[in-house]
N, C-alpha and C positions, 0 to 999 in steps of 0.2 A: 320654098316654093312660095312662099307669100310675101317674100322680102325681110321677114323679121330676122334680126341680126344683135337682138338681145345677148346672146350667148357666143357670138361669132368670136370674142376675143378668146375666152375660155377653150373653145374648139381649135383654136388657132394653138394655145398652149398648149392642149392634150397633143395635137399634131408635133409638138416641139418634143415633147415627153417621150413621143413612140418613136421620134426620129433619134434622138439621144440612145434610147436603149438598142435600136437597131447599130449604133454606132456611126450614125450620117450627121458629123458635126455641122457640113455644109447644110443642111435640109434644116437641122434645126436652128441655126442661125438664121435661116430665111424666114421660118413661121414667127419665130422671137419678133424679129424685126417688122412683121406684118403687122402680128398683135399690138406691138408698140404703136405701129403708125395710126392703126384702126382706131385703137382706144384714145390717142391724141386728136384726130380727126374729128371722132365722137364726143369729146371733152369727158372722158371718165376716167379721172384720176387715179381711182383704186385700181381699175385694169391695167393703165399705164403701169403702176406701180408694180403690180403682178407680174408685168412683164418683163420689166426692168430687175425687178428681184431677180426673176429666172435667168437672166443674163449674167447677173452678176455672179448668181451660184454655179452657173455652167462654167463661169471662168471666163467669158468670151466677151465682157462689157468692155466697152471705150472709158477715154477718160471724160468724152461727150456725153455718154450714159451716166455716168458716175456723178455729174454735174445736174442732170437732167433730174436724174432721183431724187437730188436734195431738193430743186426747183419744185417738182410735184410734191413731196413732203410738205415743204414748208408752205405750200398753197393751200393745204389740206384745214377745214374748218372744226371737223369732226370726225369720228369714227377711230380715234386713235387706240381705242380698245380692241379694233378688230385685228385679227392676227395678220395680215400682209403690214399694214401701218406699225404694228408693234416690231415686227422682224425688222421692218426699214430703220424705225428707230434705234434697234440695237445694232445694225450695222452702222450707222452713223455715229452712234457713241463709241465705238470701238476701233472707229479709224477706218472701217472696210469697204464703206461703199463712196 
């Protein structure tokens, strides 16, 4: 109601998880794509990583998504001890991202 969007990306990710639980892969993909676009538009790399990671975990990431996760992770200057960047680092080191 007041235009606050601080948790919008997280709400989209929650919607994606709900859609996945219902077996609606198409809706899940839409939520994840919207979350990525929102995070990118608002220059929120941690949130973008979170959404890209969700795509990879769901098995629906494209080659471009895999390139993008490397770019976003490579652009981080801090926060490497946080859960999402740690998980991305694990994926990158294992070659799964």
